[in-house]
mmCIF file of the N, C-alpha and C atoms, coordinates in Angstrom:
data_MODEL
# 
_entry.id   MODEL 
# 
loop_
_atom_site.group_PDB 
_atom_site.id 
_atom_site.type_symbol 
_atom_site.label_atom_id 
_atom_site.label_alt_id 
_atom_site.label_comp_id 
_atom_site.label_asym_id 
_atom_site.label_entity_id 
_atom_site.label_seq_id 
_atom_site.pdbx_PDB_ins_code 
_atom_site.Cartn_x 
_atom_site.Cartn_y 
_atom_site.Cartn_z 
_atom_site.occupancy 
_atom_site.B_iso_or_equiv 
_atom_site.pdbx_formal_charge 
_atom_site.auth_seq_id 
_atom_site.auth_comp_id 
_atom_site.auth_asym_id 
_atom_site.auth_atom_id 
_atom_site.pdbx_PDB_model_num 
ATOM 1   N N  . MET A 1 1  ? -34.725 -20.977 7.348  1.00 0.00 ? 1  MET A N  1 
ATOM 2   C CA . MET A 1 1  ? -34.083 -19.669 8.002  1.00 0.00 ? 1  MET A CA 1 
ATOM 3   C C  . MET A 1 1  ? -34.842 -18.570 7.301  1.00 0.00 ? 1  MET A C  1 
ATOM 4   N N  . PRO A 1 2  ? -34.643 -17.501 8.100  1.00 0.00 ? 2  PRO A N  1 
ATOM 5   C CA . PRO A 1 2  ? -35.381 -16.358 7.101  1.00 0.00 ? 2  PRO A CA 1 
ATOM 6   C C  . PRO A 1 2  ? -34.191 -15.590 6.449  1.00 0.00 ? 2  PRO A C  1 
ATOM 7   N N  . ASN A 1 3  ? -34.780 -15.221 5.408  1.00 0.00 ? 3  ASN A N  1 
ATOM 8   C CA . ASN A 1 3  ? -33.869 -14.171 4.465  1.00 0.00 ? 3  ASN A CA 1 
ATOM 9   C C  . ASN A 1 3  ? -33.588 -12.871 5.077  1.00 0.00 ? 3  ASN A C  1 
ATOM 10  N N  . VAL A 1 4  ? -32.581 -12.485 6.067  1.00 0.00 ? 4  VAL A N  1 
ATOM 11  C CA . VAL A 1 4  ? -32.551 -11.609 6.631  1.00 0.00 ? 4  VAL A CA 1 
ATOM 12  C C  . VAL A 1 4  ? -31.397 -10.605 6.046  1.00 0.00 ? 4  VAL A C  1 
ATOM 13  N N  . GLU A 1 5  ? -31.520 -9.083  5.682  1.00 0.00 ? 5  GLU A N  1 
ATOM 14  C CA . GLU A 1 5  ? -30.347 -8.532  4.692  1.00 0.00 ? 5  GLU A CA 1 
ATOM 15  C C  . GLU A 1 5  ? -29.621 -8.250  5.997  1.00 0.00 ? 5  GLU A C  1 
ATOM 16  N N  . ARG A 1 6  ? -28.378 -7.949  5.351  1.00 0.00 ? 6  ARG A N  1 
ATOM 17  C CA . ARG A 1 6  ? -27.211 -7.672  6.621  1.00 0.00 ? 6  ARG A CA 1 
ATOM 18  C C  . ARG A 1 6  ? -26.637 -6.208  6.221  1.00 0.00 ? 6  ARG A C  1 
ATOM 19  N N  . THR A 1 7  ? -26.231 -5.657  7.361  1.00 0.00 ? 7  THR A N  1 
ATOM 20  C CA . THR A 1 7  ? -25.714 -4.387  7.250  1.00 0.00 ? 7  THR A CA 1 
ATOM 21  C C  . THR A 1 7  ? -24.136 -4.361  6.608  1.00 0.00 ? 7  THR A C  1 
ATOM 22  N N  . ASP A 1 8  ? -23.789 -3.317  6.112  1.00 0.00 ? 8  ASP A N  1 
ATOM 23  C CA . ASP A 1 8  ? -22.573 -3.092  5.337  1.00 0.00 ? 8  ASP A CA 1 
ATOM 24  C C  . ASP A 1 8  ? -21.436 -3.546  6.385  1.00 0.00 ? 8  ASP A C  1 
ATOM 25  N N  . SER A 1 9  ? -21.547 -3.099  7.983  1.00 0.00 ? 9  SER A N  1 
ATOM 26  C CA . SER A 1 9  ? -20.632 -3.345  8.978  1.00 0.00 ? 9  SER A CA 1 
ATOM 27  C C  . SER A 1 9  ? -20.552 -4.859  9.079  1.00 0.00 ? 9  SER A C  1 
ATOM 28  N N  . GLU A 1 10 ? -22.032 -5.442  8.894  1.00 0.00 ? 10 GLU A N  1 
ATOM 29  C CA . GLU A 1 10 ? -21.759 -7.161  9.000  1.00 0.00 ? 10 GLU A CA 1 
ATOM 30  C C  . GLU A 1 10 ? -21.182 -7.826  8.139  1.00 0.00 ? 10 GLU A C  1 
ATOM 31  N N  . GLU A 1 11 ? -21.280 -7.085  6.754  1.00 0.00 ? 11 GLU A N  1 
ATOM 32  C CA . GLU A 1 11 ? -20.823 -7.551  5.644  1.00 0.00 ? 11 GLU A CA 1 
ATOM 33  C C  . GLU A 1 11 ? -19.255 -7.545  5.555  1.00 0.00 ? 11 GLU A C  1 
ATOM 34  N N  . LYS A 1 12 ? -18.381 -6.367  6.192  1.00 0.00 ? 12 LYS A N  1 
ATOM 35  C CA . LYS A 1 12 ? -17.287 -6.198  6.279  1.00 0.00 ? 12 LYS A CA 1 
ATOM 36  C C  . LYS A 1 12 ? -16.400 -7.066  7.117  1.00 0.00 ? 12 LYS A C  1 
ATOM 37  N N  . ARG A 1 13 ? -17.250 -7.255  8.444  1.00 0.00 ? 13 ARG A N  1 
ATOM 38  C CA . ARG A 1 13 ? -16.593 -8.451  9.444  1.00 0.00 ? 13 ARG A CA 1 
ATOM 39  C C  . ARG A 1 13 ? -16.368 -9.690  9.004  1.00 0.00 ? 13 ARG A C  1 
ATOM 40  N N  . GLU A 1 14 ? -14.941 -9.883  9.391  1.00 0.00 ? 14 GLU A N  1 
ATOM 41  C CA . GLU A 1 14 ? -14.507 -11.176 8.915  1.00 0.00 ? 14 GLU A CA 1 
ATOM 42  C C  . GLU A 1 14 ? -14.526 -12.345 9.882  1.00 0.00 ? 14 GLU A C  1 
ATOM 43  N N  . GLU A 1 15 ? -14.998 -13.794 9.293  1.00 0.00 ? 15 GLU A N  1 
ATOM 44  C CA . GLU A 1 15 ? -15.367 -14.618 10.442 1.00 0.00 ? 15 GLU A CA 1 
ATOM 45  C C  . GLU A 1 15 ? -13.954 -15.235 10.585 1.00 0.00 ? 15 GLU A C  1 
ATOM 46  N N  . PRO A 1 16 ? -13.877 -15.424 11.624 1.00 0.00 ? 16 PRO A N  1 
ATOM 47  C CA . PRO A 1 16 ? -12.474 -16.384 12.229 1.00 0.00 ? 16 PRO A CA 1 
ATOM 48  C C  . PRO A 1 16 ? -12.126 -17.262 11.415 1.00 0.00 ? 16 PRO A C  1 
ATOM 49  N N  . SER A 1 17 ? -10.821 -17.666 10.988 1.00 0.00 ? 17 SER A N  1 
ATOM 50  C CA . SER A 1 17 ? -10.748 -18.932 10.239 1.00 0.00 ? 17 SER A CA 1 
ATOM 51  C C  . SER A 1 17 ? -10.852 -20.349 11.133 1.00 0.00 ? 17 SER A C  1 
ATOM 52  N N  . GLY A 1 18 ? -10.229 -20.140 12.439 1.00 0.00 ? 18 GLY A N  1 
ATOM 53  C CA . GLY A 1 18 ? -9.910  -21.127 13.310 1.00 0.00 ? 18 GLY A CA 1 
ATOM 54  C C  . GLY A 1 18 ? -8.375  -21.546 13.401 1.00 0.00 ? 18 GLY A C  1 
ATOM 55  N N  . ALA A 1 19 ? -7.559  -21.075 12.333 1.00 0.00 ? 19 ALA A N  1 
ATOM 56  C CA . ALA A 1 19 ? -6.121  -21.241 12.459 1.00 0.00 ? 19 ALA A CA 1 
ATOM 57  C C  . ALA A 1 19 ? -5.492  -20.600 13.107 1.00 0.00 ? 19 ALA A C  1 
ATOM 58  N N  . THR A 1 20 ? -4.457  -21.331 14.113 1.00 0.00 ? 20 THR A N  1 
ATOM 59  C CA . THR A 1 20 ? -3.679  -20.498 14.920 1.00 0.00 ? 20 THR A CA 1 
ATOM 60  C C  . THR A 1 20 ? -2.394  -19.776 14.114 1.00 0.00 ? 20 THR A C  1 
ATOM 61  N N  . LEU A 1 21 ? -2.085  -18.815 14.799 1.00 0.00 ? 21 LEU A N  1 
ATOM 62  C CA . LEU A 1 21 ? -0.970  -17.752 14.491 1.00 0.00 ? 21 LEU A CA 1 
ATOM 63  C C  . LEU A 1 21 ? 0.459   -18.408 14.822 1.00 0.00 ? 21 LEU A C  1 
ATOM 64  N N  . SER A 1 22 ? 1.479   -18.251 14.184 1.00 0.00 ? 22 SER A N  1 
ATOM 65  C CA . SER A 1 22 ? 2.864   -18.298 14.904 1.00 0.00 ? 22 SER A CA 1 
ATOM 66  C C  . SER A 1 22 ? 2.969   -17.318 15.772 1.00 0.00 ? 22 SER A C  1 
ATOM 67  N N  . VAL A 1 23 ? 4.309   -17.322 16.549 1.00 0.00 ? 23 VAL A N  1 
ATOM 68  C CA . VAL A 1 23 ? 4.472   -16.348 17.381 1.00 0.00 ? 23 VAL A CA 1 
ATOM 69  C C  . VAL A 1 23 ? 4.854   -15.097 16.809 1.00 0.00 ? 23 VAL A C  1 
ATOM 70  N N  . GLU A 1 24 ? 5.682   -15.267 15.761 1.00 0.00 ? 24 GLU A N  1 
ATOM 71  C CA . GLU A 1 24 ? 5.937   -13.977 14.827 1.00 0.00 ? 24 GLU A CA 1 
ATOM 72  C C  . GLU A 1 24 ? 4.781   -13.344 13.980 1.00 0.00 ? 24 GLU A C  1 
ATOM 73  N N  . GLU A 1 25 ? 3.518   -14.024 13.748 1.00 0.00 ? 25 GLU A N  1 
ATOM 74  C CA . GLU A 1 25 ? 2.371   -13.336 13.088 1.00 0.00 ? 25 GLU A CA 1 
ATOM 75  C C  . GLU A 1 25 ? 1.872   -12.793 14.304 1.00 0.00 ? 25 GLU A C  1 
ATOM 76  N N  . TRP A 1 26 ? 1.743   -13.466 15.131 1.00 0.00 ? 26 TRP A N  1 
ATOM 77  C CA . TRP A 1 26 ? 1.037   -12.836 16.340 1.00 0.00 ? 26 TRP A CA 1 
ATOM 78  C C  . TRP A 1 26 ? 1.729   -11.540 16.964 1.00 0.00 ? 26 TRP A C  1 
ATOM 79  N N  . ILE A 1 27 ? 2.944   -11.738 17.157 1.00 0.00 ? 27 ILE A N  1 
ATOM 80  C CA . ILE A 1 27 ? 3.667   -10.115 17.178 1.00 0.00 ? 27 ILE A CA 1 
ATOM 81  C C  . ILE A 1 27 ? 3.213   -9.218  16.145 1.00 0.00 ? 27 ILE A C  1 
ATOM 82  N N  . GLU A 1 28 ? 3.173   -9.408  14.934 1.00 0.00 ? 28 GLU A N  1 
ATOM 83  C CA . GLU A 1 28 ? 3.111   -8.310  14.123 1.00 0.00 ? 28 GLU A CA 1 
ATOM 84  C C  . GLU A 1 28 ? 1.568   -7.922  14.133 1.00 0.00 ? 28 GLU A C  1 
ATOM 85  N N  . LEU A 1 29 ? 0.690   -8.812  14.324 1.00 0.00 ? 29 LEU A N  1 
ATOM 86  C CA . LEU A 1 29 ? -0.486  -8.550  14.447 1.00 0.00 ? 29 LEU A CA 1 
ATOM 87  C C  . LEU A 1 29 ? -0.640  -7.581  15.440 1.00 0.00 ? 29 LEU A C  1 
ATOM 88  N N  . MET A 1 30 ? -0.346  -8.016  16.446 1.00 0.00 ? 30 MET A N  1 
ATOM 89  C CA . MET A 1 30 ? -0.318  -7.063  17.983 1.00 0.00 ? 30 MET A CA 1 
ATOM 90  C C  . MET A 1 30 ? 0.339   -5.442  17.774 1.00 0.00 ? 30 MET A C  1 
ATOM 91  N N  . ASN A 1 31 ? 1.498   -5.560  16.753 1.00 0.00 ? 31 ASN A N  1 
ATOM 92  C CA . ASN A 1 31 ? 2.214   -4.243  16.728 1.00 0.00 ? 31 ASN A CA 1 
ATOM 93  C C  . ASN A 1 31 ? 1.460   -3.715  15.880 1.00 0.00 ? 31 ASN A C  1 
ATOM 94  N N  . LYS A 1 32 ? 0.859   -3.827  14.817 1.00 0.00 ? 32 LYS A N  1 
ATOM 95  C CA . LYS A 1 32 ? -0.295  -3.235  13.968 1.00 0.00 ? 32 LYS A CA 1 
ATOM 96  C C  . LYS A 1 32 ? -1.195  -2.462  14.685 1.00 0.00 ? 32 LYS A C  1 
ATOM 97  N N  . HIS A 1 33 ? -1.460  -2.616  15.938 1.00 0.00 ? 33 HIS A N  1 
ATOM 98  C CA . HIS A 1 33 ? -2.535  -2.331  16.730 1.00 0.00 ? 33 HIS A CA 1 
ATOM 99  C C  . HIS A 1 33 ? -2.085  -1.692  18.052 1.00 0.00 ? 33 HIS A C  1 
ATOM 100 N N  . ASP A 1 34 ? -0.994  -1.372  18.220 1.00 0.00 ? 34 ASP A N  1 
ATOM 101 C CA . ASP A 1 34 ? 0.145   -1.102  19.402 1.00 0.00 ? 34 ASP A CA 1 
ATOM 102 C C  . ASP A 1 34 ? -0.214  0.395   19.756 1.00 0.00 ? 34 ASP A C  1 
ATOM 103 N N  . PRO A 1 35 ? -1.077  1.106   20.289 1.00 0.00 ? 35 PRO A N  1 
ATOM 104 C CA . PRO A 1 35 ? -1.031  2.628   20.122 1.00 0.00 ? 35 PRO A CA 1 
ATOM 105 C C  . PRO A 1 35 ? 0.628   3.153   20.386 1.00 0.00 ? 35 PRO A C  1 
ATOM 106 N N  . LEU A 1 36 ? 1.228   2.499   21.072 1.00 0.00 ? 36 LEU A N  1 
ATOM 107 C CA . LEU A 1 36 ? 2.697   3.225   21.078 1.00 0.00 ? 36 LEU A CA 1 
ATOM 108 C C  . LEU A 1 36 ? 3.377   3.314   19.878 1.00 0.00 ? 36 LEU A C  1 
ATOM 109 N N  . GLU A 1 37 ? 3.373   2.214   19.154 1.00 0.00 ? 37 GLU A N  1 
ATOM 110 C CA . GLU A 1 37 ? 3.740   1.859   18.030 1.00 0.00 ? 37 GLU A CA 1 
ATOM 111 C C  . GLU A 1 37 ? 3.398   2.729   16.753 1.00 0.00 ? 37 GLU A C  1 
ATOM 112 N N  . GLN A 1 38 ? 1.986   2.627   16.953 1.00 0.00 ? 38 GLN A N  1 
ATOM 113 C CA . GLN A 1 38 ? 1.354   3.850   16.337 1.00 0.00 ? 38 GLN A CA 1 
ATOM 114 C C  . GLN A 1 38 ? 1.719   5.109   16.365 1.00 0.00 ? 38 GLN A C  1 
ATOM 115 N N  . TYR A 1 39 ? 2.160   5.605   17.325 1.00 0.00 ? 39 TYR A N  1 
ATOM 116 C CA . TYR A 1 39 ? 2.693   7.150   17.808 1.00 0.00 ? 39 TYR A CA 1 
ATOM 117 C C  . TYR A 1 39 ? 3.493   7.335   17.062 1.00 0.00 ? 39 TYR A C  1 
ATOM 118 N N  . ALA A 1 40 ? 4.523   6.369   17.535 1.00 0.00 ? 40 ALA A N  1 
ATOM 119 C CA . ALA A 1 40 ? 6.084   6.479   16.723 1.00 0.00 ? 40 ALA A CA 1 
ATOM 120 C C  . ALA A 1 40 ? 5.934   6.666   15.795 1.00 0.00 ? 40 ALA A C  1 
ATOM 121 N N  . LYS A 1 41 ? 5.218   5.626   15.295 1.00 0.00 ? 41 LYS A N  1 
ATOM 122 C CA . LYS A 1 41 ? 5.068   6.132   13.552 1.00 0.00 ? 41 LYS A CA 1 
ATOM 123 C C  . LYS A 1 41 ? 4.463   7.147   12.908 1.00 0.00 ? 41 LYS A C  1 
ATOM 124 N N  . LYS A 1 42 ? 3.499   7.844   13.984 1.00 0.00 ? 42 LYS A N  1 
ATOM 125 C CA . LYS A 1 42 ? 2.995   9.030   13.392 1.00 0.00 ? 42 LYS A CA 1 
ATOM 126 C C  . LYS A 1 42 ? 4.256   10.176  13.645 1.00 0.00 ? 42 LYS A C  1 
ATOM 127 N N  . ARG A 1 43 ? 5.145   10.085  14.660 1.00 0.00 ? 43 ARG A N  1 
ATOM 128 C CA . ARG A 1 43 ? 5.913   10.959  15.042 1.00 0.00 ? 43 ARG A CA 1 
ATOM 129 C C  . ARG A 1 43 ? 6.878   10.898  13.998 1.00 0.00 ? 43 ARG A C  1 
ATOM 130 N N  . ASN A 1 44 ? 7.201   9.827   13.640 1.00 0.00 ? 44 ASN A N  1 
ATOM 131 C CA . ASN A 1 44 ? 8.873   9.664   12.592 1.00 0.00 ? 44 ASN A CA 1 
ATOM 132 C C  . ASN A 1 44 ? 8.425   10.179  11.212 1.00 0.00 ? 44 ASN A C  1 
ATOM 133 N N  . LYS A 1 45 ? 6.770   10.343  10.883 1.00 0.00 ? 45 LYS A N  1 
ATOM 134 C CA . LYS A 1 45 ? 6.123   10.709  9.646  1.00 0.00 ? 45 LYS A CA 1 
ATOM 135 C C  . LYS A 1 45 ? 6.590   12.153  9.576  1.00 0.00 ? 45 LYS A C  1 
ATOM 136 N N  . GLU A 1 46 ? 5.840   12.776  11.023 1.00 0.00 ? 46 GLU A N  1 
ATOM 137 C CA . GLU A 1 46 ? 5.915   14.232  11.081 1.00 0.00 ? 46 GLU A CA 1 
ATOM 138 C C  . GLU A 1 46 ? 7.069   14.559  10.839 1.00 0.00 ? 46 GLU A C  1 
ATOM 139 N N  . ARG A 1 47 ? 8.189   13.836  11.470 1.00 0.00 ? 47 ARG A N  1 
ATOM 140 C CA . ARG A 1 47 ? 9.554   14.396  11.568 1.00 0.00 ? 47 ARG A CA 1 
ATOM 141 C C  . ARG A 1 47 ? 10.017  14.623  9.956  1.00 0.00 ? 47 ARG A C  1 
ATOM 142 N N  . ARG A 1 48 ? 9.650   13.282  9.397  1.00 0.00 ? 48 ARG A N  1 
ATOM 143 C CA . ARG A 1 48 ? 10.365  13.558  8.124  1.00 0.00 ? 48 ARG A CA 1 
ATOM 144 C C  . ARG A 1 48 ? 9.337   14.399  6.937  1.00 0.00 ? 48 ARG A C  1 
ATOM 145 N N  . GLU A 1 49 ? 8.432   14.735  7.489  1.00 0.00 ? 49 GLU A N  1 
ATOM 146 C CA . GLU A 1 49 ? 7.808   15.791  6.613  1.00 0.00 ? 49 GLU A CA 1 
ATOM 147 C C  . GLU A 1 49 ? 8.263   17.034  6.718  1.00 0.00 ? 49 GLU A C  1 
ATOM 148 N N  . LYS A 1 50 ? 8.534   17.388  8.031  1.00 0.00 ? 50 LYS A N  1 
ATOM 149 C CA . LYS A 1 50 ? 9.169   18.733  8.374  1.00 0.00 ? 50 LYS A CA 1 
ATOM 150 C C  . LYS A 1 50 ? 10.550  18.846  7.924  1.00 0.00 ? 50 LYS A C  1 
ATOM 151 N N  . ARG A 1 51 ? 11.380  17.805  8.098  1.00 0.00 ? 51 ARG A N  1 
ATOM 152 C CA . ARG A 1 51 ? 12.819  17.939  7.065  1.00 0.00 ? 51 ARG A CA 1 
ATOM 153 C C  . ARG A 1 51 ? 12.497  17.967  5.666  1.00 0.00 ? 51 ARG A C  1 
ATOM 154 N N  . ARG A 1 52 ? 11.646  17.438  5.145  1.00 0.00 ? 52 ARG A N  1 
ATOM 155 C CA . ARG A 1 52 ? 11.236  17.699  3.578  1.00 0.00 ? 52 ARG A CA 1 
ATOM 156 C C  . ARG A 1 52 ? 10.842  19.302  3.436  1.00 0.00 ? 52 ARG A C  1 
ATOM 157 N N  . GLU A 1 53 ? 10.016  19.581  4.014  1.00 0.00 ? 53 GLU A N  1 
ATOM 158 C CA . GLU A 1 53 ? 9.902   21.139  3.935  1.00 0.00 ? 53 GLU A CA 1 
ATOM 159 C C  . GLU A 1 53 ? 10.963  21.959  4.369  1.00 0.00 ? 53 GLU A C  1 
ATOM 160 N N  . GLU A 1 54 ? 11.806  21.828  5.023  1.00 0.00 ? 54 GLU A N  1 
ATOM 161 C CA . GLU A 1 54 ? 13.020  22.785  5.680  1.00 0.00 ? 54 GLU A CA 1 
ATOM 162 C C  . GLU A 1 54 ? 13.872  22.409  4.552  1.00 0.00 ? 54 GLU A C  1 
ATOM 163 N N  . ARG A 1 55 ? 14.000  21.504  3.913  1.00 0.00 ? 55 ARG A N  1 
ATOM 164 C CA . ARG A 1 55 ? 15.054  21.338  3.013  1.00 0.00 ? 55 ARG A CA 1 
ATOM 165 C C  . ARG A 1 55 ? 14.572  22.050  1.618  1.00 0.00 ? 55 ARG A C  1 
ATOM 166 N N  . LYS A 1 56 ? 13.153  21.877  1.439  1.00 0.00 ? 56 LYS A N  1 
ATOM 167 C CA . LYS A 1 56 ? 12.687  22.611  0.036  1.00 0.00 ? 56 LYS A CA 1 
ATOM 168 C C  . LYS A 1 56 ? 12.634  24.127  0.259  1.00 0.00 ? 56 LYS A C  1 
ATOM 169 N N  . GLU A 1 57 ? 12.404  24.773  1.524  1.00 0.00 ? 57 GLU A N  1 
ATOM 170 C CA . GLU A 1 57 ? 12.485  26.377  1.982  1.00 0.00 ? 57 GLU A CA 1 
ATOM 171 C C  . GLU A 1 57 ? 14.067  26.550  1.349  1.00 0.00 ? 57 GLU A C  1 
ATOM 172 N N  . GLU A 1 58 ? 15.025  25.477  2.016  1.00 0.00 ? 58 GLU A N  1 
ATOM 173 C CA . GLU A 1 58 ? 16.314  26.039  1.986  1.00 0.00 ? 58 GLU A CA 1 
ATOM 174 C C  . GLU A 1 58 ? 16.820  26.192  0.388  1.00 0.00 ? 58 GLU A C  1 
ATOM 175 N N  . LYS A 1 59 ? 16.239  25.069  -0.155 1.00 0.00 ? 59 LYS A N  1 
ATOM 176 C CA . LYS A 1 59 ? 16.329  25.313  -2.032 1.00 0.00 ? 59 LYS A CA 1 
ATOM 177 C C  . LYS A 1 59 ? 15.868  26.585  -2.690 1.00 0.00 ? 59 LYS A C  1 
ATOM 178 N N  . ASP A 1 60 ? 14.708  26.677  -2.169 1.00 0.00 ? 60 ASP A N  1 
ATOM 179 C CA . ASP A 1 60 ? 14.087  28.010  -2.943 1.00 0.00 ? 60 ASP A CA 1 
ATOM 180 C C  . ASP A 1 60 ? 14.906  28.927  -2.265 1.00 0.00 ? 60 ASP A C  1 
ATOM 181 N N  . GLU A 1 61 ? 15.331  29.202  -1.100 1.00 0.00 ? 61 GLU A N  1 
ATOM 182 C CA . GLU A 1 61 ? 16.068  30.299  -0.673 1.00 0.00 ? 61 GLU A CA 1 
ATOM 183 C C  . GLU A 1 61 ? 17.694  30.237  -1.731 1.00 0.00 ? 61 GLU A C  1 
ATOM 184 N N  . SER A 1 62 ? 17.939  29.273  -1.890 1.00 0.00 ? 62 SER A N  1 
ATOM 185 C CA . SER A 1 62 ? 19.274  29.830  -2.552 1.00 0.00 ? 62 SER A CA 1 
ATOM 186 C C  . SER A 1 62 ? 19.185  29.548  -3.913 1.00 0.00 ? 62 SER A C  1 
ATOM 187 N N  . GLU A 1 63 ? 18.120  29.380  -4.353 1.00 0.00 ? 63 GLU A N  1 
ATOM 188 C CA . GLU A 1 63 ? 17.897  29.856  -5.583 1.00 0.00 ? 63 GLU A CA 1 
ATOM 189 C C  . GLU A 1 63 ? 17.130  31.340  -5.981 1.00 0.00 ? 63 GLU A C  1 
ATOM 190 N N  . ASP A 1 64 ? 16.617  31.902  -5.081 1.00 0.00 ? 64 ASP A N  1 
ATOM 191 C CA . ASP A 1 64 ? 16.370  33.158  -5.210 1.00 0.00 ? 64 ASP A CA 1 
ATOM 192 C C  . ASP A 1 64 ? 17.444  34.015  -5.141 1.00 0.00 ? 64 ASP A C  1 
ATOM 193 N N  . GLU A 1 65 ? 18.559  33.621  -4.731 1.00 0.00 ? 65 GLU A N  1 
ATOM 194 C CA . GLU A 1 65 ? 20.088  34.329  -4.473 1.00 0.00 ? 65 GLU A CA 1 
ATOM 195 C C  . GLU A 1 65 ? 20.716  34.531  -5.762 1.00 0.00 ? 65 GLU A C  1 
# 
């Protein structure tokens, strides 16, 4: 077999192990890649950050008084 160099993308790709997943593992894996789930996580993160900024501004304003 010839010695062929592998590209970075080929090296990072994982070969399937052939093992089957339990229902719970499958659902968890699919949820990781679910666009709606990802969107919800992003929105929640944005809301938390916005609340954090608002609290920080309120704290800064109360310290100024």
